[in-house]
Phi, psi and omega in degrees: 000115182263138177284140177242126178284152174294163180298320181293321176298315180298322180294317177300318180292324178294322177297320179295316179301320181294318182294325182267355178067035176236170186283155175298328178300318180294316180296321180295315179299318179295319178297319180302315181289327175292325182297328183295334181247016183057038174083012186262335180202161179213136170239125190219163172221087188235120185305316183294344180250026174085015182090225182287145179192174182213142176225140178225137180299129180116354171131353185268121175226125179233135177230164184298319176269087193296343181260006182268086184295330178293319178294320177301315181297321179295313180297317180299313180298316178301309184296321180296314181298313182295316178303315180297319178296321177299313181294330181272356182084008182281348174230120182215156173275149172294141174298145177290138182294141176278141175232139182270113180258127180276121180254189179294143179072016177082009181287133177247137180252138177266007179288154183268026181088003177242147186291340180275002175081224189256035179283346179107209184262124182283156173282332183202142176224163177177184179205151175222123180053242182256019180241130175246150180223156174215131184251127180240086186298320186296328180251011178056055180228147174229119180253133179233129176246127178222126182054038175081001180249136186253133174236132181248126179252150168271120184278001178056232182260018177280126172263092186291119181230002181217144177225136181213171179280134180258135176267106182081181181094182184291317182245163180272003177234153170232164184231150177234152177224194180295347180260356182113208180293135181273124178272102182300333182290344181266353181270138177295140176267122182277319178206155177081027179299332181287343181272343184298125183303140180259150178303148180299135181291144177275167179301323180293322177298318184292333180257027185295340181276000178288135184301141177066023180260350187302321185299313180296326181293320178296317182296320185285333182278343184294319185294314176301322179297316179297318181296322177299315180296321179294318177299319180297315179297317180296322179296318180293316180294326178294322178294322180294321176299319179291324176297320179298322179294319177295323177295315182296331177274002180060030174280325174237158181281164176298322180295316181295322178299314181294321180295313183290323176299316178298321179296318180293316180295333180291347178280343183289000000 
């Protein structure tokens, strides 16, 4: 399944190719790899750009001809322009067309043949054990399917760039962003909240109908709730510290830092 850019996106990419004097194919290949990280980094192997190379937002540019400063400047300029367009919505994939599939009993599905529905084309997909995931960086969405049920999360300001196997927990995969490990329990659920796996019930919960038992159940549930609140506060403060580090390195502006800090503090 190949991603197709919108007509406006293709025009923006063609303009970039004309200004830099390279082919639209080279710009398209570079854009594809930038889209996978929501414009934050690129690993490429493009003949017109000296073969293999790497670019990372914040100042790191590597090319095959390491002493060719002009080539480095070209790659850096290309990646910065494309990255800015991605963040501004100037480069996007076309939504996948919906197809109506006739099922048993006359049921029709509006899904486009993908388990995540009509979210569009993902930047990244994969699966671990009985869990599948799809990351949509451009619209800030993360879809997870487990046991045939789909839950869609709002990723907020997390640029998810890493996926790994999780030991224990609700899902068999975990995700990382510029802030570290992503706590899925802190992300708003856009759809499928009823599908999110629930913690295993304890013996006391199963015996809740036993006479004179409500008081111990309430007392035992208070501590996990308090622990959850403490973990949420620690996670928010840790994110603020990482944002401060990015500001000190001038990767993000002071205004962006203050806005995101206010947003995080608003969750307390």
